[in-house]
C-alpha positions as CSV (number, residue, x, y, z in Angstrom):
1,M,73.9,99.2,88.9
2,N,70.7,99.6,90.8
3,E,68.7,97.2,88.7
4,D,67.6,93.7,89.8
5,I,69.7,90.9,88.4
6,P,68.4,87.4,88.8
7,L,71.2,85.0,89.7
8,T,71.7,82.5,86.9
9,R,72.7,79.8,89.3
10,E,73.1,79.1,93.1
11,V,76.0,80.9,94.7
12,D,77.6,81.0,98.2
13,A,77.8,84.5,99.6
14,I,78.9,86.1,102.8
15,Q,76.4,88.2,104.8
16,I,77.5,91.7,105.7
17,P,78.3,92.7,108.4
18,S,78.1,89.3,110.2
19,G,80.5,87.4,108.0
20,D,78.2,84.3,107.9
21,T,78.1,82.2,104.8
22,I,74.8,81.7,103.1
23,T,73.6,80.1,99.8
24,L,71.6,82.2,97.4
25,P,69.4,80.1,95.1
26,A,69.3,80.5,91.3
27,G,66.8,83.2,90.4
28,T,67.4,85.3,93.5
29,P,67.1,89.0,92.5
30,V,70.1,91.0,93.6
31,V,71.2,94.6,93.1
32,V,75.0,95.2,92.7
33,T,76.0,98.0,95.0
34,Q,79.8,97.7,94.7
35,T,82.2,96.0,92.4
36,L,85.6,96.6,93.9
37,G,88.5,94.4,94.7
38,G,87.3,91.6,92.5
39,T,84.3,90.8,94.7
40,Y,80.7,92.0,94.4
41,T,78.6,93.5,97.2
42,V,74.9,93.0,96.4
43,A,71.6,93.9,98.0
44,T,69.1,91.1,98.5
45,S,65.7,91.0,100.1
46,S,67.4,89.9,103.3
47,G,70.3,92.5,103.3
48,L,73.8,93.0,101.9
49,V,76.0,90.0,100.9
50,R,79.3,89.7,99.2
51,I,79.8,87.4,96.2
52,S,83.2,86.1,95.2
53,S,84.8,86.9,91.8
54,Q,84.7,83.2,91.0
55,D,80.9,83.5,90.9
56,T,80.8,86.5,88.5
57,D,79.1,84.4,85.8
58,A,76.1,84.0,88.1
59,L,75.7,87.8,88.0
60,G,76.1,88.0,84.2
61,I,78.9,90.6,84.6
62,D,81.6,91.1,81.9
63,L,85.1,90.1,83.1
64,E,86.8,93.0,81.3
65,E,87.8,94.5,84.7
66,K,89.5,91.3,85.6
67,K,91.5,91.4,82.4
68,E,92.7,94.9,83.1
69,K,93.8,94.0,86.6
70,T,95.7,91.0,85.2
71,E,97.5,93.3,82.8
72,E,98.4,95.7,85.7
73,A,99.8,92.7,87.7
74,N,101.8,91.6,84.7
75,R,103.2,95.2,84.4
76,L,104.4,95.0,88.0
77,K,105.9,91.5,87.7
78,D,109.4,92.8,87.6
79,A,108.9,95.4,90.3
80,P,110.3,94.8,93.8
81,V,108.3,92.3,95.8
82,E,107.2,94.8,98.4
83,Q,105.7,97.0,95.7
84,Q,103.9,94.0,94.3
85,V,102.5,93.2,97.8
86,W,101.3,96.8,98.3
87,H,99.6,96.6,94.9
88,Q,97.8,93.4,95.9
89,L,96.7,95.0,99.2
90,K,95.2,97.9,97.2
91,Q,92.9,95.4,95.5
92,V,91.2,94.5,98.8
93,F,88.1,96.4,99.8
94,D,85.8,96.7,102.8
95,P,82.5,95.6,101.1
96,E,80.7,98.6,102.7
97,I,83.2,101.3,101.7
98,P,84.3,102.0,98.1
99,V,88.0,102.6,99.1
100,D,90.7,99.9,99.3
101,I,92.2,98.9,102.7
102,V,95.5,100.7,102.0
103,N,93.9,104.1,101.2
104,L,91.5,103.6,104.1
105,G,94.5,103.5,106.4
106,L,93.7,100.0,107.6
107,V,97.2,98.5,106.8
108,Y,99.6,99.5,109.6
109,D,102.6,97.5,108.5
110,C,103.7,95.3,105.7
111,A,107.1,93.5,105.9
112,V,108.7,91.0,103.5
113,S,111.3,88.8,105.0
114,E,113.3,85.7,104.2
115,E,113.0,82.9,106.8
116,D,114.8,79.5,106.2
117,G,114.9,80.2,102.4
118,Q,111.3,81.2,102.2
119,T,109.8,84.6,101.4
120,I,107.3,85.5,104.1
121,V,104.9,88.5,104.1
122,N,103.6,89.8,107.4
123,V,100.8,92.3,107.4
124,K,99.4,94.1,110.4
125,M,96.0,95.7,109.7
126,T,93.0,96.9,111.6
127,L,89.3,97.6,110.8
128,T,87.2,100.7,111.0
129,A,85.3,99.1,113.9
130,P,86.5,96.3,116.3
131,G,83.1,94.5,116.1
132,C,83.1,94.2,112.3
133,G,82.0,90.6,111.4
134,M,83.7,91.0,108.1
135,G,87.2,91.4,109.7
136,P,88.3,87.8,109.2
137,V,87.0,87.8,105.7
138,I,88.8,91.0,104.8
139,A,92.0,89.7,106.4
140,A,91.6,86.4,104.4
141,D,91.2,88.4,101.2
142,A,94.4,90.3,101.9
143,Q,96.3,87.1,102.6
144,A,94.9,85.4,99.5
145,R,95.8,88.4,97.3
146,V,99.4,88.4,98.6
147,M,99.6,84.6,98.0
148,T,98.8,85.1,94.3
149,L,102.3,86.6,93.8
150,D,105.1,84.4,92.5
151,G,107.8,83.7,95.0
152,I,105.7,84.3,98.1
153,D,105.8,81.2,100.3
154,D,103.6,82.4,103.1
155,A,101.5,85.4,104.0
156,K,100.3,86.2,107.5
157,V,97.7,88.9,108.1
158,E,97.2,89.9,111.8
159,L,94.3,92.1,112.9
160,V,95.5,94.6,115.5
161,W,93.6,97.3,117.4
162,D,96.4,99.6,118.5
163,P,96.4,102.3,117.5
164,P,92.7,102.6,117.1
165,W,91.7,103.5,113.5
166,N,90.2,106.9,112.9
167,Q,89.3,108.9,109.8
168,D,92.5,110.9,109.9
169,M,94.3,107.7,108.7
170,I,92.5,107.8,105.4
171,S,94.8,108.8,102.5
172,E,94.1,111.9,100.4
173,E,93.1,109.6,97.6
174,G,90.7,107.8,99.9
175,K,89.2,111.0,101.2
176,M,88.7,112.2,97.6
177,K,86.8,109.0,96.7
178,L,84.7,109.4,99.8
179,G,83.9,113.0,99.0
180,M,85.6,114.2,102.2
181,I,87.8,116.8,100.4
């Protein structure tokens, strides 16, 4: 990290914190600042952006981490569905904070239910700040992660604001990662 990497091809990226989609041309120098949750936060001359894992090749990054996460998901394949869902939610990160949304205390509720023969997951989550432009992107990431599980027919992620998030909601693991304890 902290060295310029020229993109090997054009990629779509999401501006942080606005959530707007932009296209970065091939050759654009970027500095990877975070590689958590399968996405890459990079610094460009015009600010921070997030690049999807499907564009990892443009960064020239080894996919060994992806392999390890696949192995972990395979290990959990026979675990209860709710445990698998929580594992997937722990793979979602706020691109500005190196802690997953579960350990940040952003996930308020996660329920797995059967409706008309379908398995539905309902997640209620919040953000660290109500005006965060990345909110819909983070919620979509959470929904997409849950939908990767076999047997899940639908996943709904609702952004809620009550109770308001505060730092006391961060787990001990999250606080350790952030150097708060």
